[in-house]
C-alpha positions, 0 to 999 in steps of 0.5 A: 438452524439450531439456536445461535445467538450471534447470527441473525436468521433473517437474512443471510450473511456470510457467517450464517452461510457457513454456518448452515453449509457445513453444520459442523463448523463451529464459529466464534465471534472475534473480539471486536476491533478495539482502539489497538486495531486488527486482531487475529484469534490466538491460534495454536502454534502447530509448528514446534519451530520457532520462526516457522509459520504453518498458517496464516494467523488469520486465515481460519477466522477469513475462511469460516467467516468470522468478523474480521472486516468492517463490512461484517459489523452492525451497530448491535455488534459494538458494546454500548452502542444503539442497536440500529443504525442509519444507512448513509448514500451519497449521490455523485456528480454526473457532469463537469460541465453544468452546476449542480442545482439540487436534488428533487426527491419526488420520483423516489418511491414513498417506501425509498424515501430518506429521512434526511436530505443534506446538501452543501448549503446545509453546512456552514462555509467557515467549515471548509475554510477553518485551519486545524490541521492535527499534531500527530504526537497527541494521543490519549489512551489511543484516542485523540482529543478534538480539542488538541487539533493545532491550527495550522492549515485546512482539514482538506490539506491531508488528503488534498481535498481542495474543495468542497466535500459536498458540491454546493448547489449552483457550483459546477462539480469539481470531478466526476463521482464528486458527492453532491448530496447525502441521503440518510435512511433510517431503516435498511428497508428504505435504503435498499429500496432507493438503491434499487430505485436509483441502481445505475442511474442516480441522475434521475433525482439530480438536477443541472443547469447553468451556474457558477464554475468550480470552487477551489479546485485546480483547473483541469490539466493543472499540476497538483504540485510542482513536477517532478525533476530528476537531472544527472551528469557527471559534473552535479555534485549530489553528495554536497548538494541538499534538496533546496539546492538541487532544486535551484540547479537541476533546470540548469543541469537539465539544459547542459545535459540536452545540449550535450546530447544534441551535440554528440556524434554517433549516438543511436536514439530509441523513441519511447511512448507508451500509454497506460489506462487507469485500472481499479485495485479490485480488492476483495472488500468494498470500503465500508464502515460505522460511525457514532457520536455518543452524545453522552460523552461527545465521543466520536467512535468508527470502525474502519478497514483503511491503510492509514488509521493514524491519518484517518483518525487526526484528520477527522478529529481536525475537520470537526474541531473546525469553525462552523463544524456540524458537530457542536462538540467533540472530545475524542475519537477513537477508530476500531481498524478492521482487516481492510480485505485488500487494499495496496494502495486503494485504502491509503489516505481514502476520502471513504473516512471523511465521507463517513464521519461527514455523515454521522454528523446529521444522523441525529444521534444514530448510528451511521453505515456507509458501505459501497457496493461494487458498483459504487466502488468502482465509481468513486475508489482510487484507481491507479493512474492512467499515464502517458510516457514519452522520451528517447533512449540513448546508447553508443554502438558498443551497446552501453546506454548514455542517457534517457530523457523522459516526460511522464504525465499521470492523471491525478483524477479529482483529488490530489491524494498521493499523485505527486509521490506517485509521479515522484517515484515513476521518475526515479523508477525511469532509470530501470535496473541500468547504469545511466551517465545522463538522465533528465526526467520529468514527471507530474501528476495533473488534476482532471474530471476523472476518477481520483488516482491512488497509490495502489499496484506499484506506485508509479513503478509499473508506468516507468518499467514498462516505458523503459523495458519495451524500448530496450527490446526495440532498441535491440531489434533495431540494432540486432543486438541480443536484448539479454546482451544489451541489458547485461552491458549495462546492468547498475550495481553497487556503488553507482547511483541512480538518476536521482543521484543517490548511492546504490548501497545495497547488493542487488546480484542482477548478473546473477539473476539474468544468468538465471533467466538466460539459462532457464529452458523457457528463454533459451529454448525460446526457438525451439518452442516457437517452431513447435507451436508454428507447426501447430499453426500457432504464433508463439512469442518469448518477452523478458523484462526487468524491474528493480521495484523501490519499497519504503519512502524517503524516511519511514518512522514504524512502531511495535509492541511485544508482550509476555504474559505470565503464562509464556505466551507472546503478543504482537502489537505493530501500527502496521496494517495486513492488507491481505499480504501477510503482514500479521503471520510474518511479524508473528514468527519473526520473533520466534528465533529471538524469544523462543516461541511465536506470537500467539496474538498478533494486532495490527493497526495499533495507531495509539503505540506512537503516543506511548513511546513519549517520542514526538515528530513536531517538525518545528522543534529546532533541536532535532535529533538533539533532542532525545525524545524526537524523531523524524517521523512518528508513523505512516500509512501502511503500504504491502512492501514495508513488511520484511524490512521496516516493520520486522526490523522494528519488531526485531529490535523491540524483541532484542529489548525484552530479551536482553532487558528482561527475560534474560535478566530472570534467567541470571536470577533463576540460574544464579548465574550470568545468562549472556551465553544462553540460546534458545533450544527446542523451545527452551533457553539453555547455557552450558551446565544449567538446567534449560528453562521454558519460556513459561518459567521465564515469563512467571519470574520476570512478572514475579520480579517486576521486571518489564512484561513487554517492550515498545520499539520505534524505528526510523529508517532512511538510508540506514536505521536510526540507532542509539544506546539505552539503558536496561535492567540488563545493562546497556544495549545498542539498539537500531531504534530511535525510541524505547519504552518499556511496559510494566502491565499496561503502562509504558515508561519511555528510556531516553536514548543516548549516543545516538547515530542518525541518517545523514540529512543530504539522503533525504533528497534520495527520495529510495534507497532500498530495492527488490529487483525481479526478471520475468520471462514470459511465453504467449500464444496469439490467436491471429483470428480473434486476437486473443491472447493465452500466456502459456508461461511465466518465470520470475527470478526474484530477489527477496533477501532473507525470506521469512515466510516462503509460502507469503512470498509465493502467494505475492509472486502469484498474486502479482503475476495475476494482477499483471496479466489483468492489467495488460491484457483485460483490465479496460477503464475508459476515462470520463462518463464512458468508465465507471464513473456512470455508476454502471461499472462492475465485474460484467465489463471491467475484466480481471484476470481469471483462472484460465488467464493465469498459469498455475504454479509449479515448474516449466516443463516443455509443453506445459503451462506453468508459472515458476518462481525462483528466488535467490539465496542471500550471500553467505554470512549476510544479515537476515534482512528481508526486501520488501517485495510487494509488486516487485514481481508485478512490475516486470511481467506487462513489458515481458508480455509486450515484448513477447508479443513483438516476437510473436507478431513482429508489432510494438503494442505500447498501450495498455491494455493490449485487448484483442481489438488492438492486436487485430488492428495491429496486425491488419496490413 
């Protein structure tokens, strides 16, 4: 190998493999992850069209193995760090029936002994009890000083950790996989030796026996918080009912609904009973990170791939500011945010960050690396919730739906995490895409001994849509109705209200989508296709299902910045995280039509941005929106569905502020005439009778005149955007932003807003407001001898609004289909120690969809195998507004598969995954 100082020749890595395997690929290490977050190498813009993406902005870095994931970094890569790190390993609870008594390391061979063993008894008990919740608005130069923590709760509350991070010896673990001991190794060789020895059975060094019961956690089966209850009938005045009144009156409305349904004559009743196992998000990179406390500055630095950098940073700073902290003094915490290598909820408020921070506290001043392998990620990584759904769907003989009653129970596992909110969204989605005059939906998340549930892969939507869409097909079959006609007769539309009482204020285009699906040959000719397969001895079925996945939350805050360099290049910084869904690429191109060029650099995970806006989101502020420097929510963790509307909208408004407040001012100076009628043409700013100006010339003039060289915007969306007037160098402008600042160099100057208009307070109760509808049609064959299912064709009809980057939407759709096929037919994860909690699970036991399991892209053709996506064109004249599709395509694939299996076999399979054994059992007379 040629001499490459950036490649370690003593061991093979992804980078060194790619370098040696190709011989001609020139690699360069990306700029190390800085305080501003994820960074993608500046790439040339091969497309001359602003707003058009020709490649993923981080794609080249990924395929050439450059360092952009936390797993890629070592202490020697970080400026100012020591050259070597210690390695952390946590031993995990293997039972919730006996007390953990301690660890006996004698069985470990000498070469595998740790440099230090830490037990719960080594921690000051006060460390777990001190109040120290953070304040979100305290940022200093991309760092949070630990002494700024605000006494307002306990450090474990942000992540729902209502128990010790390390089980106290003599007490019973709260859940399987809970950490019982920390082992720290001062050499990689010792760490690897211990890994090999303990692989699959770290119980050899753990000791259990009689002791005290669990401390501080809810008992198994206890709800993490009050259940979500959604009730709807014609007598309830939703418009004038606030959240507190709703909570008081809902039980009375529920009793009224149940009495009405019991007394109603002639109603058809379709029972609902579905089950769904927990599942692993199976993202590409298992969780990994570095941490170091610099003894000279008392500063903690972390290298992490996380969906919630802002929350992680504050939680850690608050944790170490508590009484009894193992760190005597900590003055600041800096997070270097890397690409997480996937996530989709699996890294949202993950306890990994706290466990990494806890480990470095005992490392004697050395950097620490905590890196899960795939076995440990299966064992303790956040899962999608197992769920059970039971209830009844009520309909009239004329096909119109009358009501739905559902009880939804989500297995939250050991930690609270986001489980109550997953249950709440599941309750909202339980109404599906349909108008329901009456609704009585109860959803709750319960504590159990199982691996903790997170927010990934649908956030409660898959569990809900599977229940209602299979019930609709069963109802249609029982009554001899056409399943499409039944759905068409009940579609929800603009002006209707959801099961929460929230209005539908967004065009859904559900009838048009259903027309497309019904006319497609995969559905229209299903009887002919079925007969053709039958002639060859195969059972074939076709299934259809709909979903209307909500995106965003009940109030989202986003922040983004655009910087204009003297040479005309543009840089975007966002607080968002790109989990592989293409957010960085999208944010790089959506400013193109506004500023005349795409961004040449995009930085994600910029958790310091909110602090630069000058805004506060202090909930105790009595002035609220009357304070021009207050907002309802600063920032939150990223989800895969927030890009197309929320983050893009905020960034585009910020780009408009830079254009009109700076770039057009420079143009007017160069032209000697107002630039209000200027437009971008061929990468130049043009106006009638004036010479075209390239962006580089405009940028140079901006810098010469001392105009703003960048803009920073904060957006808040709750049913509608908050908006206000801002006084800028280009005059007063109205923007859909509640915060604006201008950069002069690196310094941001906030601009107070005026004449603000804000979301109505009652909209806070509606839970969700925006929707990404999808219809899936699935054709499949069943082998009656083996129970194997082969997905032959998939059609997805998607309303994604304005599509910013078509290739990314296509990729999201294909990924959603693959994930859905996996958890519907393959991904079987038993609870308890029969599942991954025992530490022996990897892809040899957890079967994800492979290439042969998924139809490839392309258009449907008789006799072929394809996965076709049809997207709706936005209505003419509508705003260029995207919809956050994320898992929208995924949610209706599982019920479509189950409906197709019913068509093929006459048997309803209502428990996921639908494995060959279940199919054979169902087909047995």
